[in-house]
C-alpha positions as CSV (number, residue, x, y, z in Angstrom):
1,X,-17.7,-127.8,-73.3
2,X,-19.7,-129.7,-70.8
3,X,-16.6,-131.1,-69.3
4,X,-15.0,-127.7,-69.1
5,X,-18.0,-126.2,-67.3
6,X,-18.1,-129.1,-64.8
7,X,-14.5,-128.6,-63.9
8,X,-15.0,-124.8,-63.5
9,X,-17.9,-125.5,-61.2
10,X,-15.8,-127.8,-59.1
11,X,-12.9,-125.4,-58.9
12,X,-15.2,-122.6,-57.7
13,X,-15.8,-124.6,-54.5
14,X,-12.2,-123.9,-53.5
15,X,-12.4,-120.2,-54.0
16,X,-14.9,-119.2,-51.3
17,X,-14.0,-116.2,-49.2
18,X,-12.5,-117.1,-45.8
19,X,-14.7,-117.0,-42.8
20,X,-13.8,-114.1,-40.5
21,X,-13.8,-115.3,-36.8
22,X,-14.3,-112.5,-34.3
23,X,-12.0,-112.1,-31.3
24,X,-11.7,-109.2,-28.9
25,X,-8.7,-108.0,-31.0
26,X,-11.0,-107.6,-34.0
27,X,-12.0,-104.2,-32.5
28,X,-9.5,-101.4,-32.1
29,X,-8.3,-100.2,-28.7
30,X,-8.3,-103.5,-26.8
31,X,-5.9,-102.9,-23.9
32,X,-6.5,-106.1,-22.0
33,X,-7.7,-109.6,-22.9
34,X,-7.4,-112.3,-20.2
35,X,-8.8,-115.5,-21.8
36,X,-9.8,-118.8,-20.2
37,X,-6.9,-120.7,-21.9
38,X,-4.2,-118.4,-20.6
39,X,-3.6,-119.5,-17.0
40,X,0.0,-120.1,-15.9
41,X,1.7,-121.6,-12.8
42,X,4.5,-119.0,-12.8
43,X,4.6,-115.2,-12.9
44,X,6.6,-115.2,-16.1
45,X,3.6,-116.9,-17.9
46,X,5.8,-119.7,-19.3
47,X,4.3,-122.8,-17.8
48,X,0.7,-123.4,-18.6
49,X,-1.7,-124.7,-15.9
50,X,-2.7,-128.3,-16.7
51,X,-4.1,-129.9,-13.6
52,X,-7.1,-129.0,-11.5
53,X,-6.5,-126.9,-8.4
54,X,-3.0,-125.8,-9.5
55,X,-2.3,-122.3,-8.0
56,X,-2.4,-119.7,-10.8
57,X,0.4,-117.2,-10.6
58,X,0.1,-115.6,-14.1
59,X,-2.8,-114.7,-16.3
60,X,-1.4,-113.8,-19.7
61,X,-2.8,-110.9,-21.6
62,X,-3.5,-111.7,-25.3
63,X,-3.7,-108.0,-26.3
64,X,-0.7,-106.2,-27.8
65,X,-0.3,-104.4,-24.4
66,X,1.1,-107.6,-22.8
67,X,-0.5,-106.5,-19.5
68,X,0.0,-109.9,-17.9
69,X,-1.7,-110.1,-14.5
70,X,0.3,-111.6,-11.7
71,X,-0.8,-113.4,-8.5
72,X,1.9,-114.1,-5.9
73,X,-0.3,-114.9,-2.9
74,X,-1.8,-118.3,-3.8
75,X,-5.5,-117.4,-3.4
76,X,-6.6,-118.5,-6.8
77,X,-6.6,-121.9,-8.5
78,X,-7.1,-123.4,-11.9
79,X,-10.4,-125.1,-12.6
80,X,-10.4,-126.8,-16.0
81,X,-13.7,-127.3,-17.9
82,X,-15.5,-125.8,-14.9
83,X,-17.8,-123.5,-16.9
84,X,-20.5,-125.3,-18.9
85,X,-18.3,-128.4,-18.9
86,X,-16.0,-126.9,-21.6
87,X,-14.3,-123.7,-20.5
88,X,-11.7,-123.1,-17.8
89,X,-11.8,-120.6,-15.1
90,X,-9.9,-119.1,-12.2
91,X,-11.5,-119.9,-8.8
92,X,-11.1,-117.1,-6.3
93,X,-11.5,-118.2,-2.6
94,X,-11.9,-114.7,-1.1
95,X,-8.6,-115.1,0.7
96,X,-5.7,-113.2,-0.9
97,X,-7.4,-113.4,-4.2
98,X,-5.7,-110.8,-6.4
99,X,-4.4,-110.5,-10.0
100,X,-2.6,-107.2,-10.3
101,X,-0.8,-105.2,-12.9
102,X,1.2,-102.1,-12.0
103,X,0.8,-99.3,-13.0
104,X,-2.8,-99.1,-13.9
105,X,-3.9,-100.0,-17.4
106,X,-5.6,-96.8,-18.4
107,X,-4.6,-93.2,-18.5
108,X,-5.7,-90.9,-15.7
109,X,-8.4,-88.3,-16.1
110,X,-11.8,-87.2,-14.7
111,X,-13.7,-88.6,-17.7
112,X,-11.6,-91.5,-18.9
113,X,-13.4,-93.6,-21.5
114,X,-13.3,-97.4,-21.0
115,X,-15.3,-100.5,-21.8
116,X,-14.8,-103.5,-19.4
117,X,-16.3,-107.0,-19.8
118,X,-16.2,-109.8,-17.2
119,X,-17.5,-113.4,-17.5
120,X,-18.0,-114.8,-14.0
121,X,-19.9,-117.1,-11.7
122,X,-20.4,-115.5,-8.3
123,X,-20.7,-117.7,-5.2
124,X,-21.7,-115.2,-2.6
125,X,-24.5,-112.7,-1.8
126,X,-22.2,-110.6,0.4
127,X,-19.5,-108.2,-0.6
128,X,-17.3,-109.6,-3.4
129,X,-14.8,-107.5,-5.3
130,X,-14.7,-108.2,-9.1
131,X,-12.0,-105.7,-10.2
132,X,-10.7,-102.2,-10.2
133,X,-8.5,-99.6,-11.9
134,X,-6.9,-97.7,-9.0
135,X,-7.6,-95.7,-5.9
136,X,-6.7,-92.2,-4.8
137,X,-8.2,-89.1,-3.1
138,X,-10.5,-91.1,-0.9
139,X,-12.4,-93.0,-3.7
140,X,-11.9,-96.0,-5.8
141,X,-12.7,-97.0,-9.4
142,X,-14.0,-100.5,-8.7
143,X,-16.6,-103.1,-9.7
144,X,-18.1,-105.4,-7.1
145,X,-21.1,-107.4,-5.8
146,X,-22.8,-106.1,-2.7
147,X,-25.8,-108.2,-1.5
148,X,-26.1,-109.6,-5.0
149,X,-26.1,-106.2,-6.6
150,X,-23.5,-105.5,-9.3
151,X,-22.0,-102.1,-8.6
152,X,-19.6,-99.7,-10.2
153,X,-18.2,-97.3,-7.7
154,X,-17.0,-93.8,-8.7
155,X,-14.4,-91.6,-7.1
156,X,-15.9,-90.1,-4.0
157,X,-18.5,-92.8,-3.5
158,X,-21.1,-92.2,-6.3
159,X,-22.1,-95.5,-7.8
160,X,-24.5,-97.3,-10.1
161,X,-25.9,-100.7,-9.2
162,X,-28.3,-103.4,-10.3
163,X,-31.1,-105.1,-8.6
164,X,-30.5,-108.4,-10.3
165,X,-29.2,-111.4,-8.4
166,X,-26.5,-113.1,-10.5
167,X,-25.3,-115.5,-7.8
168,X,-24.7,-119.1,-8.7
169,X,-24.8,-118.9,-12.6
170,X,-22.5,-117.8,-15.3
171,X,-23.1,-114.2,-16.4
172,X,-21.5,-111.4,-18.4
173,X,-21.1,-108.1,-16.4
174,X,-19.9,-105.1,-18.4
175,X,-19.4,-101.4,-17.8
176,X,-19.1,-98.6,-20.4
177,X,-17.7,-95.6,-18.6
178,X,-16.5,-92.1,-19.2
179,X,-18.6,-88.9,-19.1
180,X,-21.5,-91.3,-18.3
181,X,-21.5,-94.6,-16.5
182,X,-23.5,-97.5,-18.0
183,X,-23.8,-101.0,-16.5
184,X,-25.0,-104.2,-18.2
185,X,-25.8,-107.7,-17.1
186,X,-25.9,-110.0,-20.1
187,X,-26.1,-106.9,-22.4
188,X,-29.2,-105.6,-20.6
189,X,-28.7,-102.2,-19.2
190,X,-29.4,-101.8,-15.5
191,X,-28.6,-98.1,-14.9
192,X,-27.1,-95.0,-16.3
193,X,-25.4,-92.3,-14.3
194,X,-24.1,-89.0,-15.7
195,X,-21.1,-88.7,-13.3
196,X,-17.7,-89.4,-14.7
197,X,-15.3,-92.1,-13.5
198,X,-11.7,-91.2,-12.7
199,X,-8.8,-93.4,-13.4
200,X,-5.4,-93.0,-11.7
201,X,-1.8,-94.0,-12.3
202,X,-0.6,-93.4,-8.7
203,X,2.5,-95.2,-7.5
204,X,0.5,-97.4,-5.1
205,X,-2.3,-98.2,-7.5
206,X,-3.0,-101.4,-9.3
207,X,-5.2,-102.6,-12.1
208,X,-6.6,-105.7,-10.6
209,X,-8.9,-108.7,-11.0
210,X,-10.4,-110.5,-8.1
211,X,-10.4,-107.5,-5.7
212,X,-11.4,-103.9,-5.9
213,X,-8.3,-101.7,-6.0
214,X,-4.9,-102.5,-4.6
215,X,-2.9,-104.8,-2.4
216,X,-4.2,-103.3,0.8
217,X,-7.6,-104.6,0.0
218,X,-6.6,-108.0,-1.4
219,X,-7.8,-110.2,1.5
220,X,-11.0,-111.4,3.1
221,X,-14.3,-109.8,2.4
222,X,-12.8,-107.4,-0.2
223,X,-11.9,-110.2,-2.5
224,X,-14.0,-112.2,-5.0
225,X,-15.6,-115.5,-4.2
226,X,-16.4,-117.6,-7.3
227,X,-15.1,-118.1,-10.8
228,X,-13.8,-115.6,-13.4
229,X,-13.3,-116.9,-16.9
230,X,-12.5,-113.9,-19.1
231,X,-11.8,-110.1,-18.8
232,X,-11.7,-107.7,-21.7
233,X,-10.9,-104.0,-21.6
234,X,-11.1,-101.3,-24.3
235,X,-9.8,-97.8,-23.8
236,X,-12.8,-96.3,-25.5
237,X,-16.6,-96.2,-24.9
238,X,-17.8,-98.9,-27.4
239,X,-20.9,-98.2,-29.5
240,X,-24.0,-100.3,-28.8
241,X,-23.2,-102.2,-31.9
242,X,-19.7,-103.1,-30.9
243,X,-20.7,-103.8,-27.3
244,X,-23.3,-106.3,-28.6
245,X,-20.7,-107.9,-30.9
246,X,-18.5,-108.5,-27.8
247,X,-21.6,-109.8,-25.9
248,X,-22.5,-112.3,-28.7
249,X,-18.9,-113.5,-28.8
250,X,-18.9,-114.2,-25.1
251,X,-22.4,-115.7,-25.2
252,X,-21.5,-118.2,-27.9
253,X,-18.3,-119.1,-26.0
254,X,-19.7,-119.5,-22.5
255,X,-23.4,-120.0,-22.9
256,X,-24.4,-117.0,-20.9
257,X,-28.0,-115.7,-21.0
């Protein structure tokens, strides 16, 4: 009996439940996941970047949407192990820096729900476009830095912004938008605005990373200067619990505050 018990105890070690590893796809409604290991030298996303300073032409979407972002202008280069010595990034030089997907990622509507997360390292205190989801009617839906302030700009010019300088260090910037706009730096809220954000699917509009809305604003001071490592978009307003889950995933991965 002692021998049988001992064997049973040993076998139990091999019947432990599997460890569940969180990824952005663990939550429903993920419409875009651009990860730090998904940079490609071609627009078909078939040849992975492997050497420092290679021009990135494709950033492959890991979500089921397959919204691969394409760069055909050469303004963005691959920087391996550039973030906390372990993670890769795309370096935007503020000259023709644009990853675009056409049409826009999200449905149109005056109160479209969305949750957008960026991991980035900004290198400028001037105007620097992080990303956007289209432009029409005289107003954009765009995220950018303006004199170190992180800003979400609503159709018609209404905006929310922070007073926190994030220049020169790796940070998470996230926006939960819809009937209200909420902005976060490293999961700390910086403002709330009760105006809705409109998204559009116009023929000339692009969902983009590295500038604010479309190809006409993809050069010079409109574009991002610095590194972007990861972009995640959900087509819903995440709860505070789910938002914190995504934050903790990115914090563990990139060592953000």
